[in-house]
C-alpha positions in Angstrom: 2.3 29.2 3.3 2.9 32.6 1.8 3.2 32.9 -1.9 6.2 34.3 -3.7 6.3 38.1 -3.8 6.9 38.2 -7.6 3.9 38.4 -9.9 5.9 37.6 -13.0 4.6 34.7 -15.0 7.3 32.0 -15.0 8.4 30.4 -18.3 7.6 26.8 -17.2 8.9 25.1 -20.2 12.4 26.7 -19.9 12.4 26.0 -16.2 11.6 22.3 -16.8 14.3 22.0 -19.4 16.8 23.3 -16.8 15.3 20.9 -14.2 15.8 17.9 -16.5 19.4 18.8 -16.9 19.7 19.3 -13.1 18.2 16.0 -12.2 20.1 14.2 -14.9 23.4 15.5 -13.3 25.1 14.0 -10.3 23.6 10.6 -9.4 20.2 11.0 -7.8 19.8 7.2 -7.5 22.4 7.3 -4.6 20.2 9.7 -2.6 17.1 7.9 -3.6 18.5 4.6 -2.3 18.9 6.2 1.1 15.2 7.2 1.3 13.6 4.0 -0.2 12.1 3.2 3.2 9.8 6.3 2.7 8.2 4.6 -0.3 7.9 1.2 1.4 6.1 2.9 4.4 3.8 4.8 2.1 2.7 1.7 0.2 2.4 -0.4 3.4 0.2 2.3 4.9 -1.9 2.4 1.8 -2.5 -1.4 2.3 -2.3 -2.0 -1.4 -4.1 -5.0 -2.9 -2.6 -7.2 -5.6 -3.9 -6.2 -9.0 -4.7 -2.5 -8.1 -3.6 -0.1 -10.8 -1.0 2.4 -9.5 0.6 5.4 -11.2 3.8 6.7 -9.6 4.5 10.3 -10.8 8.0 11.7 -10.9 9.3 8.3 -10.0 13.0 9.2 -10.2 14.9 5.9 -9.9 11.7 4.1 -9.1 11.4 3.8 -5.3 7.6 4.1 -5.0 6.9 2.2 -8.2 9.1 -0.7 -7.0 7.5 -0.7 -3.5 4.0 -0.9 -5.1 5.1 -3.7 -7.5 6.5 -5.7 -4.6 2.9 -5.8 -3.3 1.5 -7.2 -6.5 0.1 -3.9 -7.9 -0.1 -3.2 -11.7 2.3 -0.3 -11.8 3.0 2.5 -14.3 5.6 5.1 -13.5 6.6 8.3 -15.2 9.4 10.8 -15.0 10.7 13.4 -17.4 14.4 12.4 -17.0 15.3 9.4 -19.2 18.5 8.6 -17.3 16.5 8.2 -14.1 14.0 5.9 -15.8 16.9 3.8 -17.1 18.1 3.2 -13.5 14.5 2.5 -12.4 14.0 0.0 -15.2 17.2 -1.8 -14.3 16.2 -2.1 -10.6 12.8 -3.5 -11.5 14.3 -5.9 -14.0 16.8 -7.1 -11.3 13.9 -7.9 -9.0 11.8 -9.4 -11.9 9.1 -6.9 -11.3 6.9 -5.7 -14.2 6.6 -2.0 -14.3 5.7 0.2 -17.3 8.1 3.1 -17.2 7.2 6.1 -19.5 9.0 9.4 -20.2 6.4 11.9 -19.4 5.7 15.2 -17.7 3.9 15.4 -14.3 2.1 18.5 -15.6 0.7 16.7 -18.7 0.1 13.1 -17.9 -0.6 11.0 -21.0 -3.5 9.0 -19.5 -7.3 9.2 -19.7 -9.3 10.6 -16.8 -9.8 8.1 -14.0 -7.2 5.6 -15.2 -5.7 4.5 -11.9 -6.9 3.2 -8.5 -3.9 4.8 -6.7 -1.7 7.7 -7.7 1.5 8.2 -5.7 4.6 10.5 -5.6 7.4 10.5 -3.1 9.4 13.8 -3.0 9.0 13.9 -6.8 6.0 15.9 -8.0 6.8 18.6 -5.4 9.5 19.9 -7.8 7.1 20.4 -10.7 7.2 24.2 -11.4 3.5 24.6 -12.2 2.2 23.2 -8.9 -1.5 23.8 -9.5 -1.3 22.0 -12.9 0.6 19.0 -11.5 -1.9 18.6 -8.6 -4.8 18.9 -11.0 -3.2 16.1 -13.2 -2.8 13.8 -10.1 -6.5 14.2 -9.4 -7.6 13.9 -13.1 -6.0 10.5 -13.7 -7.2 9.0 -10.3 -10.5 7.1 -10.3 -13.4 8.6 -8.4 -13.2 6.9 -5.0 -9.5 6.2 -5.6 -6.6 7.5 -3.6 -3.8 10.0 -4.2 -0.9 9.6 -1.8 2.1 12.0 -1.8 5.0 12.3 0.5 6.8 15.7 0.5 9.5 17.4 2.5 8.2 20.1 4.9 9.5 23.7 4.8 10.4 23.6 8.5 12.4 20.3 8.4 16.1 19.8 7.5 15.5 19.2 3.8 13.5 22.4 3.8 16.5 24.1 5.4 18.8 22.5 2.8 16.7 23.8 -0.1 16.5 27.2 1.5 20.3 27.2 1.6 20.5 26.3 -2.0 18.2 29.2 -2.9 20.3 31.6 -0.9 23.4 30.7 -3.0 21.6 30.1 -6.3 18.2 31.9 -6.4 15.4 30.2 -8.3 13.6 31.8 -11.2 11.1 34.5 -10.1 7.5 33.7 -9.7 7.7 30.1 -8.5 6.3 28.6 -5.3 9.0 26.7 -3.3 8.8 22.9 -3.7 8.3 22.5 0.0 4.9 24.2 -0.3 3.7 20.6 -1.0 4.8 19.8 2.5 2.1 22.1 4.1 -1.4 21.2 4.9 -2.7 24.6 3.7 -1.2 24.2 0.2 -2.4 20.6 -0.2 -5.9 21.7 0.9 -5.8 24.5 -1.6 -4.6 22.3 -4.5 -6.6 19.1 -3.8 -9.3 19.9 -1.3 -12.0 20.6 -3.8 -11.4 17.2 -5.5 -10.8 14.9 -2.5 -11.1 14.3 1.2 -7.6 14.8 2.7 -5.8 13.2 5.6 -2.3 14.2 6.8 0.5 12.5 8.7 4.0 13.8 9.5 7.0 11.5 9.7 10.7 11.8 10.1 13.2 10.1 7.9 16.7 10.0 9.3 19.8 10.5 7.1 23.0 9.0 8.5 26.5 10.0 7.7 29.9 9.6 9.3 30.7 13.4 9.4 29.2 16.7 8.4 31.7 17.1 5.6 30.6 13.7 4.2 27.0 15.0 4.1 28.1 18.1 2.2 30.3 16.1 -0.2 27.6 13.5 -1.0 24.9 16.1 -1.6 27.1 18.2 -3.8 28.3 15.2 -5.8 25.0 13.3 -6.1 22.0 15.5 -5.5 21.0 17.7 -8.5 19.8 20.9 -6.7 22.9 21.1 -4.5 25.3 20.0 -7.3 24.0 22.5 -9.8 24.1 25.3 -7.2 27.7 24.4 -6.4 28.7 24.3 -10.0 27.3 27.8 -10.7 29.5 29.5 -8.1 33.1 30.7 -8.2 35.8 29.0 -6.1 35.4 31.2 -3.0 31.6 30.9 -3.0 31.9 27.1 -3.5 33.9 26.9 -0.3 31.2 29.0 1.5 28.5 26.8 0.1 30.2 23.6 1.2 30.7 25.1 4.7 27.1 26.1 4.8 26.0 22.6 4.0 28.3 21.1 6.6 27.1 23.6 9.2 23.5 22.7 8.4 24.3 19.0 9.1 25.9 19.9 12.4 23.0 22.1 13.3 20.4 19.4 12.7 22.5 16.5 14.0 20.6 14.3 16.5 23.4 11.8 17.0 25.3 11.4 20.3 28.0 9.0 19.2 30.1 11.4 17.1 28.4 10.6 13.8 25.7 12.5 11.9 22.0 11.7 12.1 19.7 14.2 10.5 15.9 13.8 11.1 14.1 15.1 8.0 10.4 15.8 8.4 8.0 15.0 5.6 4.2 15.3 5.2 2.1 12.4 3.8 -1.1 13.6 2.2 -3.6 10.9 1.5 -6.5 12.2 -0.6 -9.6 10.1 -1.3 -11.0 11.3 -4.7 -14.6 12.4 -4.5 -17.1 10.1 -6.1 -18.6 11.4 -9.4 
């Protein structure tokens, strides 16, 4: 995937501070609850064994961490938004699952080299602004012979189109790669190919709504990127943005019964860490 045209060095710390506020706004747990199946599928495909050490990076409200813990893994999960970790902890506590949740940055993981058998992230680490550093950290904390498994939205799927719409109304800081770069084989090979043997699979997750307007309302109210973009606009542009989101839902709709079903393609990259 082509890089951004700007050569300006981003201020990653300022960007991350803004991202923390963005993901802490709305109620991402509502969106995360819709896509929990992605994490269950990832962990099932990994064929996790009870007792394996698993790190879930950018866990959000805990989907992949909970899926791994349900399979008897010894799970640690990190995120840089405390309010999301609070929800994740409550969910795990309700299921009586032991998970160590830590407030930490995906670009600076507070663990020794080779600490975990499995390192996962489900549509989480893809939003780290310094992509190369985040990918390097995933590999660093994974044991040699261990597995890194990440699921990321693709640029040519419906969530890729959603994020492109957000960028059209609220442009990102200059110098950044788009998050959906993580959903391309080329970028994953570039970021992890010298450290691991990579395998790729594409899947579709289907979002389901009653109407296109409901889709637009929920994503504006609950999802940080769309909510913050909407809040940054004046009243006329907010109406345009809402209409653009509703039109996107209509364009991608695969339902034939009058409702909305939006297939959303994501790429699973499974990387077996090279032996020392």
